[in-house]
The first five atom37 places (N, CA, C, CB, O) and aatype in JSON, in Angstrom:
{
  "aatype": [12, 6, 11, 19, 2, 19, 0, 1, 13, 3, 6, 10, 10, 11, 6, 6, 11, 14, 19, 19, 4, 3, 13, 18, 16, 16, 17, 4, 7, 14, 4, 11, 19, 10, 16, 14, 9, 10, 6, 6, 10, 0, 6, 11, 18, 15, 3, 1, 0, 10, 13, 9, 11, 0, 3, 9, 3, 10, 2, 9, 6, 10, 0, 19, 1, 18, 7, 9, 16, 15, 9, 14, 13, 19, 0, 19, 13, 11, 7, 7, 6, 10, 19, 3, 2, 16, 10, 7, 18, 15, 15, 1, 5, 3, 9, 9, 6, 13, 10, 3, 11, 2, 9],
  "atom_mask": [
    [1, 1, 1, 1, 1],
    [1, 1, 1, 1, 1],
    [1, 1, 1, 1, 1],
    [1, 1, 1, 1, 1],
    [1, 1, 1, 1, 1],
    [1, 1, 1, 1, 1],
    [1, 1, 1, 1, 1],
    [1, 1, 1, 1, 1],
    [1, 1, 1, 1, 1],
    [1, 1, 1, 1, 1],
    [1, 1, 1, 1, 1],
    [1, 1, 1, 1, 1],
    [1, 1, 1, 1, 1],
    [1, 1, 1, 1, 1],
    [1, 1, 1, 1, 1],
    [1, 1, 1, 1, 1],
    [1, 1, 1, 1, 1],
    [1, 1, 1, 1, 1],
    [1, 1, 1, 1, 1],
    [1, 1, 1, 1, 1],
    [1, 1, 1, 1, 1],
    [1, 1, 1, 1, 1],
    [1, 1, 1, 1, 1],
    [1, 1, 1, 1, 1],
    [1, 1, 1, 1, 1],
    [1, 1, 1, 1, 1],
    [1, 1, 1, 1, 1],
    [1, 1, 1, 1, 1],
    [1, 1, 1, 0, 1],
    [1, 1, 1, 1, 1],
    [1, 1, 1, 1, 1],
    [1, 1, 1, 1, 1],
    [1, 1, 1, 1, 1],
    [1, 1, 1, 1, 1],
    [1, 1, 1, 1, 1],
    [1, 1, 1, 1, 1],
    [1, 1, 1, 1, 1],
    [1, 1, 1, 1, 1],
    [1, 1, 1, 1, 1],
    [1, 1, 1, 1, 1],
    [1, 1, 1, 1, 1],
    [1, 1, 1, 1, 1],
    [1, 1, 1, 1, 1],
    [1, 1, 1, 1, 1],
    [1, 1, 1, 1, 1],
    [1, 1, 1, 1, 1],
    [1, 1, 1, 1, 1],
    [1, 1, 1, 1, 1],
    [1, 1, 1, 1, 1],
    [1, 1, 1, 1, 1],
    [1, 1, 1, 1, 1],
    [1, 1, 1, 1, 1],
    [1, 1, 1, 1, 1],
    [1, 1, 1, 1, 1],
    [1, 1, 1, 1, 1],
    [1, 1, 1, 1, 1],
    [1, 1, 1, 1, 1],
    [1, 1, 1, 1, 1],
    [1, 1, 1, 1, 1],
    [1, 1, 1, 1, 1],
    [1, 1, 1, 1, 1],
    [1, 1, 1, 1, 1],
    [1, 1, 1, 1, 1],
    [1, 1, 1, 1, 1],
    [1, 1, 1, 1, 1],
    [1, 1, 1, 1, 1],
    [1, 1, 1, 0, 1],
    [1, 1, 1, 1, 1],
    [1, 1, 1, 1, 1],
    [1, 1, 1, 1, 1],
    [1, 1, 1, 1, 1],
    [1, 1, 1, 1, 1],
    [1, 1, 1, 1, 1],
    [1, 1, 1, 1, 1],
    [1, 1, 1, 1, 1],
    [1, 1, 1, 1, 1],
    [1, 1, 1, 1, 1],
    [1, 1, 1, 1, 1],
    [1, 1, 1, 0, 1],
    [1, 1, 1, 0, 1],
    [1, 1, 1, 1, 1],
    [1, 1, 1, 1, 1],
    [1, 1, 1, 1, 1],
    [1, 1, 1, 1, 1],
    [1, 1, 1, 1, 1],
    [1, 1, 1, 1, 1],
    [1, 1, 1, 1, 1],
    [1, 1, 1, 0, 1],
    [1, 1, 1, 1, 1],
    [1, 1, 1, 1, 1],
    [1, 1, 1, 1, 1],
    [1, 1, 1, 1, 1],
    [1, 1, 1, 1, 1],
    [1, 1, 1, 1, 1],
    [1, 1, 1, 1, 1],
    [1, 1, 1, 1, 1],
    [1, 1, 1, 1, 1],
    [1, 1, 1, 1, 1],
    [1, 1, 1, 1, 1],
    [1, 1, 1, 1, 1],
    [1, 1, 1, 1, 1],
    [1, 1, 1, 1, 1],
    [1, 1, 1, 1, 1]
  ],
  "atom_positions": [
    [[-1.72, 43.42, -3.19], [-2.17, 44.07, -1.8], [-1.35, 45.3, -1.24], [-2.07, 42.96, -0.69], [-0.12, 45.26, -1.2]],
    [[-2.01, 46.29, -0.86], [-1.18, 47.42, -0.29], [-0.69, 47.08, 1.21], [-2.09, 48.81, -0.28], [-1.46, 46.66, 2.07]],
    [[0.61, 47.29, 1.39], [1.03, 47.26, 2.83], [0.84, 48.55, 3.46], [2.47, 46.88, 2.99], [1.31, 49.54, 2.9]],
    [[0.22, 48.67, 4.52], [-0.27, 49.88, 5.25], [0.11, 50.08, 6.48], [-1.55, 49.95, 5.33], [0.27, 49.1, 7.21]],
    [[0.32, 51.31, 6.96], [0.44, 51.75, 8.19], [-0.65, 52.15, 9.15], [1.14, 52.63, 8.06], [-1.73, 52.11, 8.56]],
    [[-0.75, 52.47, 10.21], [-1.88, 52.83, 10.97], [-2.59, 53.86, 10.43], [-1.56, 53.16, 12.22], [-3.8, 53.69, 10.31]],
    [[-2.02, 55.07, 10.01], [-2.72, 56.23, 9.38], [-3.45, 55.57, 8.16], [-1.65, 57.46, 8.93], [-4.65, 55.77, 8.03]],
    [[-2.78, 54.83, 7.31], [-3.29, 54.54, 6.06], [-4.57, 53.34, 6.27], [-1.97, 54.02, 5.09], [-5.56, 53.26, 5.55]],
    [[-4.31, 52.56, 7.32], [-5.41, 51.61, 7.59], [-6.49, 52.42, 8.14], [-5.02, 50.44, 8.56], [-7.59, 52.19, 7.63]],
    [[-6.47, 53.24, 8.98], [-7.45, 54.2, 9.33], [-8.26, 54.92, 8.17], [-6.8, 55.17, 10.12], [-9.49, 54.98, 8.22]],
    [[-7.58, 55.45, 7.2], [-7.98, 56.08, 6.15], [-8.96, 55.23, 5.32], [-6.87, 56.49, 5.45], [-10.1, 55.59, 5.03]],
    [[-8.33, 53.93, 4.93], [-9.02, 53.01, 4.25], [-10.29, 52.49, 4.81], [-8.23, 52.05, 4.03], [-11.18, 52.07, 4.08]],
    [[-10.37, 52.5, 6.11], [-11.65, 51.96, 6.76], [-12.76, 52.92, 6.59], [-11.48, 51.68, 8.27], [-13.88, 52.63, 7.01]],
    [[-12.53, 54.0, 6.04], [-13.45, 55.05, 5.8], [-14.14, 54.84, 4.32], [-12.67, 56.47, 5.94], [-15.1, 55.55, 4.01]],
    [[-13.69, 53.95, 3.51], [-13.99, 53.69, 2.33], [-15.46, 52.93, 2.36], [-12.83, 52.95, 1.74], [-15.9, 52.32, 3.34]],
    [[-16.1, 53.09, 1.1], [-17.56, 52.31, 1.05], [-17.37, 50.7, 1.01], [-18.45, 52.77, -0.42], [-18.11, 49.91, 1.59]],
    [[-16.44, 50.44, 0.37], [-16.08, 48.96, 0.23], [-15.6, 48.32, 1.53], [-14.96, 48.78, -0.82], [-14.84, 48.86, 2.34]],
    [[-16.14, 47.08, 1.64], [-15.28, 46.44, 2.82], [-13.89, 46.2, 2.73], [-15.75, 45.2, 3.14], [-13.4, 45.99, 1.62]],
    [[-13.14, 46.22, 3.82], [-11.78, 46.12, 3.79], [-11.41, 44.84, 4.42], [-11.15, 47.27, 4.42], [-11.79, 44.5, 5.55]],
    [[-10.7, 44.19, 3.69], [-9.99, 42.64, 4.17], [-8.41, 42.92, 4.54], [-10.02, 41.33, 2.7], [-7.56, 43.22, 3.7]],
    [[-8.2, 42.81, 5.69], [-6.81, 43.02, 6.2], [-6.16, 41.91, 6.8], [-6.78, 44.03, 7.15], [-6.57, 41.37, 7.82]],
    [[-4.95, 41.51, 6.06], [-4.12, 40.52, 6.68], [-3.03, 41.01, 7.55], [-3.56, 39.71, 5.7], [-2.1, 41.74, 7.2]],
    [[-3.27, 40.53, 8.73], [-2.3, 41.01, 9.89], [-1.2, 40.14, 9.77], [-2.9, 40.94, 11.4], [-1.49, 38.95, 9.75]],
    [[-0.07, 40.42, 9.7], [1.12, 39.37, 9.54], [2.37, 39.93, 10.12], [1.43, 38.99, 7.97], [2.4, 41.05, 10.62]],
    [[3.43, 39.11, 10.05], [4.89, 39.58, 10.25], [5.81, 38.9, 9.23], [5.41, 39.23, 11.76], [5.52, 37.86, 8.64]],
    [[6.93, 39.57, 9.08], [7.75, 38.95, 8.02], [8.36, 37.54, 8.47], [8.93, 39.95, 7.63], [8.79, 36.72, 7.65]],
    [[8.34, 37.35, 9.75], [8.96, 36.05, 10.17], [7.96, 34.87, 10.41], [9.74, 36.29, 11.47], [8.33, 33.78, 10.84]],
    [[6.75, 35.16, 10.13], [5.88, 34.17, 10.42], [5.58, 32.99, 9.13], [4.62, 34.94, 10.87], [5.09, 33.35, 8.06]],
    [[5.87, 31.88, 9.37], [5.78, 30.98, 8.24], [4.45, 30.79, 7.8], [0.0, 0.0, 0.0], [4.29, 31.01, 6.6]],
    [[3.35, 30.39, 8.49], [2.0, 30.46, 8.1], [1.56, 31.75, 7.21], [1.22, 30.41, 9.36], [0.83, 31.7, 6.22]],
    [[2.1, 32.85, 7.74], [1.67, 33.97, 6.94], [2.37, 34.13, 5.37], [1.99, 35.24, 7.84], [1.85, 34.73, 4.43]],
    [[3.4, 33.6, 5.35], [4.1, 33.42, 4.09], [3.61, 32.42, 3.16], [5.39, 33.1, 4.34], [3.95, 32.48, 1.98]],
    [[2.74, 31.42, 3.63], [2.18, 30.58, 2.91], [0.71, 30.85, 2.44], [2.31, 29.51, 3.56], [0.17, 30.41, 1.43]],
    [[0.17, 31.7, 3.42], [-1.18, 32.35, 3.12], [-1.22, 33.6, 2.17], [-1.78, 32.78, 4.41], [-2.26, 33.92, 1.6]],
    [[0.05, 34.33, 2.02], [0.17, 35.41, 1.21], [-0.29, 35.22, -0.21], [1.46, 35.8, 1.23], [-1.25, 35.83, -0.67]],
    [[0.4, 34.38, -0.85], [-0.18, 34.06, -2.35], [-1.51, 33.75, -2.43], [0.47, 32.92, -3.0], [-2.11, 34.3, -3.36]],
    [[-2.19, 32.96, -1.69], [-3.59, 32.67, -1.74], [-4.48, 34.22, -1.51], [-3.91, 31.45, -0.46], [-5.42, 34.51, -2.25]],
    [[-4.12, 34.9, -0.66], [-4.72, 36.07, -0.44], [-4.51, 37.2, -1.6], [-4.24, 36.51, 0.86], [-5.36, 38.02, -1.97]],
    [[-3.25, 37.07, -2.07], [-3.0, 38.07, -3.42], [-3.76, 37.62, -4.52], [-1.44, 38.13, -3.96], [-4.27, 38.48, -5.24]],
    [[-3.94, 36.3, -4.81], [-4.74, 35.71, -5.75], [-6.22, 36.18, -5.6], [-4.61, 34.24, -5.64], [-6.8, 36.74, -6.52]],
    [[-6.8, 35.9, -4.36], [-8.13, 36.29, -4.21], [-8.49, 37.78, -4.12], [-8.59, 35.66, -3.09], [-9.64, 38.17, -4.27]],
    [[-7.37, 38.66, -3.84], [-7.6, 40.08, -3.78], [-7.93, 40.57, -5.27], [-6.31, 40.82, -3.16], [-8.8, 41.41, -5.54]],
    [[-7.2, 39.99, -6.08], [-7.55, 40.24, -7.68], [-8.95, 39.81, -7.86], [-6.56, 39.35, -8.77], [-9.76, 40.62, -8.31]],
    [[-9.31, 38.59, -7.56], [-10.58, 38.02, -7.87], [-11.74, 38.73, -7.33], [-10.64, 36.71, -7.44], [-12.84, 38.78, -7.89]],
    [[-11.43, 39.29, -6.15], [-12.71, 40.06, -5.21], [-12.4, 41.43, -5.33], [-12.79, 39.68, -3.46], [-12.96, 42.13, -4.49]],
    [[-11.63, 42.05, -6.18], [-11.15, 43.5, -6.07], [-12.45, 44.42, -6.42], [-9.81, 43.8, -7.18], [-12.5, 45.63, -6.17]],
    [[-13.56, 43.65, -7.07], [-14.62, 44.52, -7.26], [-15.53, 44.73, -5.78], [-15.52, 43.89, -8.5], [-16.34, 45.63, -5.59]],
    [[-15.26, 43.92, -5.04], [-16.05, 43.74, -3.88], [-15.73, 44.15, -2.68], [-16.28, 42.65, -3.72], [-16.55, 44.36, -1.78]],
    [[-14.23, 44.32, -2.56], [-13.6, 44.88, -1.23], [-12.15, 45.2, -1.49], [-13.69, 43.8, 0.03], [-11.5, 44.82, -2.46]],
    [[-11.72, 45.98, -0.46], [-10.3, 46.34, -0.59], [-9.46, 45.51, 0.11], [-10.03, 47.64, -0.18], [-9.79, 45.19, 1.25]],
    [[-8.28, 45.04, -0.44], [-7.35, 44.04, 0.43], [-6.12, 44.88, 0.74], [-6.88, 42.55, -0.42], [-5.59, 45.68, -0.04]],
    [[-5.72, 44.58, 2.06], [-4.45, 45.24, 2.4], [-3.92, 44.33, 3.43], [-4.59, 46.77, 2.91], [-4.56, 43.43, 3.98]],
    [[-2.58, 44.66, 3.66], [-1.73, 43.98, 4.7], [-1.09, 44.88, 5.68], [-0.64, 43.19, 4.07], [-0.53, 45.89, 5.27]],
    [[-1.12, 44.6, 6.94], [-0.37, 45.28, 8.03], [0.4, 44.39, 8.88], [-1.26, 46.03, 8.89], [-0.06, 43.45, 9.53]],
    [[1.79, 44.81, 8.79], [2.65, 44.15, 9.63], [2.58, 44.59, 11.14], [3.97, 44.32, 9.1], [2.85, 45.73, 11.5]],
    [[2.2, 43.55, 12.0], [2.02, 43.94, 13.36], [3.29, 44.31, 14.09], [1.37, 42.88, 14.07], [3.22, 44.91, 15.16]],
    [[4.49, 43.97, 13.51], [5.55, 44.3, 14.22], [5.93, 45.75, 14.06], [6.58, 43.45, 13.88], [6.48, 46.41, 14.94]],
    [[5.58, 46.22, 12.75], [5.59, 47.66, 12.47], [4.55, 48.43, 12.97], [5.62, 47.89, 11.17], [4.75, 49.62, 13.19]],
    [[3.41, 47.9, 13.19], [2.1, 48.68, 13.58], [1.55, 48.06, 14.79], [0.97, 48.67, 12.42], [0.49, 47.45, 14.62]],
    [[2.06, 48.08, 15.98], [1.89, 47.47, 17.24], [0.25, 47.95, 17.63], [3.17, 48.03, 18.38], [-0.65, 47.27, 18.11]],
    [[0.26, 49.17, 17.27], [-1.22, 49.82, 17.92], [-2.26, 49.14, 17.2], [-1.48, 51.58, 17.7], [-3.34, 48.94, 17.76]],
    [[-2.06, 48.75, 16.0], [-3.2, 47.89, 15.49], [-3.44, 46.36, 16.28], [-2.87, 47.63, 13.87], [-4.51, 45.94, 16.71]],
    [[-2.29, 45.77, 16.32], [-2.57, 44.64, 17.16], [-3.09, 44.65, 18.4], [-1.62, 44.05, 17.3], [-3.82, 43.76, 18.83]],
    [[-2.65, 45.91, 19.19], [-3.49, 46.04, 20.44], [-4.77, 46.52, 20.26], [-2.91, 46.89, 21.37], [-5.59, 46.12, 21.09]],
    [[-5.19, 47.34, 19.32], [-6.54, 47.7, 19.02], [-7.4, 46.54, 18.88], [-6.61, 48.49, 17.83], [-8.48, 46.59, 19.47]],
    [[-7.17, 45.71, 18.34], [-7.79, 44.49, 17.83], [-7.57, 43.23, 18.55], [-7.38, 44.28, 16.54], [-8.09, 42.16, 18.23]],
    [[-6.82, 43.4, 19.48], [-6.37, 42.15, 20.39], [-5.67, 40.93, 19.79], [0.0, 0.0, 0.0], [-5.83, 39.8, 20.25]],
    [[-4.86, 41.21, 18.72], [-4.32, 40.28, 18.0], [-3.12, 39.81, 18.72], [-4.08, 40.72, 16.69], [-2.19, 40.59, 18.92]],
    [[-3.09, 38.4, 19.17], [-2.24, 37.82, 19.8], [-1.48, 36.65, 19.09], [-2.84, 37.5, 20.86], [-0.42, 36.16, 19.49]],
    [[-2.23, 36.25, 17.9], [-1.69, 35.18, 16.98], [-1.93, 35.51, 15.77], [-2.19, 33.88, 17.17], [-2.94, 36.16, 15.49]],
    [[-1.04, 35.1, 14.85], [-1.05, 35.42, 13.33], [-0.85, 34.2, 12.56], [0.07, 36.44, 12.92], [-0.26, 33.25, 13.06]],
    [[-1.38, 34.15, 11.2], [-1.79, 35.1, 10.54], [-3.38, 35.43, 10.94], [-1.5, 34.74, 9.15], [-4.15, 34.48, 11.11]],
    [[-3.82, 36.74, 11.06], [-5.18, 37.13, 11.33], [-5.71, 37.91, 10.33], [-5.32, 37.8, 12.51], [-5.29, 39.04, 10.09]],
    [[-6.72, 37.3, 9.64], [-7.33, 38.04, 8.45], [-8.78, 38.64, 8.83], [-7.48, 37.0, 7.15], [-9.76, 37.96, 9.11]],
    [[-8.73, 39.68, 8.79], [-10.29, 40.41, 9.1], [-10.95, 41.21, 8.22], [-10.29, 41.3, 10.2], [-10.31, 41.89, 7.42]],
    [[-12.18, 41.25, 8.25], [-13.1, 41.93, 7.33], [-13.52, 43.1, 8.27], [-14.4, 40.96, 6.76], [-13.8, 42.9, 9.46]],
    [[-13.54, 44.23, 7.73], [-14.08, 45.52, 8.44], [-15.07, 45.93, 7.34], [-12.85, 46.78, 8.83], [-14.85, 45.83, 6.14]],
    [[-16.33, 46.45, 7.97], [-17.33, 47.07, 7.21], [-17.85, 48.34, 7.94], [-18.43, 46.06, 6.94], [-18.18, 48.24, 9.13]],
    [[-17.95, 49.5, 7.31], [-18.3, 50.68, 7.89], [-17.16, 51.04, 9.15], [0.0, 0.0, 0.0], [-17.44, 51.64, 10.19]],
    [[-16.16, 50.65, 8.87], [-14.98, 50.88, 9.91], [-14.92, 49.98, 11.12], [0.0, 0.0, 0.0], [-14.08, 50.07, 12.02]],
    [[-15.84, 49.14, 11.07], [-16.02, 47.97, 12.18], [-15.66, 46.65, 11.88], [-17.37, 47.82, 12.58], [-16.0, 46.09, 10.84]],
    [[-14.92, 46.08, 12.83], [-14.39, 44.56, 12.59], [-15.86, 43.65, 12.54], [-13.22, 43.96, 14.07], [-16.66, 43.74, 13.46]],
    [[-16.06, 42.92, 11.54], [-17.14, 42.08, 11.33], [-16.91, 40.77, 11.59], [-17.6, 42.17, 10.12], [-17.81, 40.11, 12.11]],
    [[-15.58, 40.12, 11.26], [-15.46, 38.89, 11.15], [-13.82, 38.64, 10.96], [-16.39, 38.42, 10.03], [-13.16, 39.44, 10.31]],
    [[-13.29, 37.6, 11.51], [-11.87, 37.23, 11.3], [-11.59, 35.91, 11.21], [-11.07, 37.69, 12.26], [-12.38, 35.1, 11.69]],
    [[-10.47, 35.53, 10.61], [-9.99, 34.11, 10.69], [-8.73, 34.12, 11.44], [-9.79, 33.44, 9.28], [-8.17, 35.22, 11.44]],
    [[-8.1, 33.12, 12.11], [-6.97, 33.07, 12.94], [-6.25, 31.88, 12.47], [-7.31, 33.04, 14.43], [-6.84, 30.8, 12.44]],
    [[-5.03, 31.97, 12.12], [-4.01, 30.9, 11.7], [-4.24, 30.71, 10.18], [0.0, 0.0, 0.0], [-5.02, 31.42, 9.56]],
    [[-3.49, 29.66, 9.57], [-3.53, 29.33, 8.46], [-4.88, 28.8, 8.03], [-2.55, 28.56, 8.3], [-5.55, 28.08, 8.77]],
    [[-5.27, 29.17, 6.82], [-6.6, 28.77, 6.19], [-6.23, 28.26, 4.82], [-7.69, 30.02, 6.09], [-5.3, 28.7, 4.14]],
    [[-7.14, 27.17, 4.43], [-6.69, 26.95, 3.0], [-7.4, 27.66, 2.0], [-6.77, 25.59, 2.63], [-8.35, 28.3, 2.47]],
    [[-7.25, 27.76, 0.79], [-7.73, 28.47, -0.29], [-9.23, 28.43, -0.27], [-7.16, 27.95, -1.56], [-9.95, 29.41, -0.47]],
    [[-9.65, 27.19, -0.02], [-11.34, 27.09, -0.18], [-11.78, 27.76, 1.21], [-12.04, 25.27, -0.33], [-12.77, 28.48, 1.14]],
    [[-11.31, 27.65, 2.16], [-11.78, 28.23, 3.63], [-11.66, 29.67, 3.38], [-10.78, 27.74, 5.04], [-12.63, 30.36, 3.71]],
    [[-10.67, 30.23, 2.87], [-10.72, 31.67, 2.63], [-11.76, 32.18, 1.77], [-9.53, 32.1, 2.09], [-12.39, 33.2, 2.07]],
    [[-11.98, 31.43, 0.59], [-13.03, 31.72, -0.31], [-14.35, 31.65, 0.38], [-12.98, 30.82, -1.45], [-15.18, 32.5, 0.05]],
    [[-14.7, 30.7, 1.34], [-15.86, 30.64, 1.91], [-16.01, 31.87, 2.97], [-15.98, 29.27, 2.49], [-17.08, 32.45, 3.17]],
    [[-14.96, 32.12, 3.51], [-14.89, 33.42, 4.61], [-15.22, 34.58, 3.72], [-13.24, 33.7, 5.41], [-16.19, 35.28, 4.02]],
    [[-14.57, 34.84, 2.75], [-15.02, 36.02, 1.97], [-16.34, 36.13, 1.35], [-14.18, 36.19, 0.99], [-16.94, 37.21, 1.27]],
    [[-16.82, 34.96, 0.9], [-18.19, 34.97, 0.28], [-19.27, 35.24, 1.51], [-18.48, 33.46, -0.53], [-20.37, 35.74, 1.3]],
    [[-18.87, 34.88, 2.69], [-19.83, 35.01, 3.72], [-19.84, 36.46, 4.27], [-19.54, 34.0, 4.82], [-20.82, 36.88, 4.88]],
    [[-18.58, 37.33, 4.02], [-18.34, 38.52, 4.76], [-18.38, 39.65, 3.68], [-16.95, 38.44, 5.57], [-18.56, 40.81, 4.08]],
    [[-18.26, 39.44, 2.51], [-18.26, 40.68, 1.68], [-19.25, 40.69, 0.41], [-16.82, 40.91, 1.17], [-19.3, 41.67, -0.32]]
  ]
}
């Protein structure tokens, strides 16, 4: 999963494929547990969506833009618009169901 800054994030939202973004910080325990699950699923779903990560400590503008006050916050964007998100740690199965519903 590509780690992005605000400019790269905005650029990727213009792509045709849906974008799945993991908003995280390096100090977040649940984020660290969720990362390997998302990395595995990013490979599995690579034909259906782009998977990226944005550290909200380094990209505060994104946290403000989307009202992110808790993490991990995994969001799906289509056509540049936020269409759904999950908040907090989710199991592998919950993430699969979330992705199947949204991409």
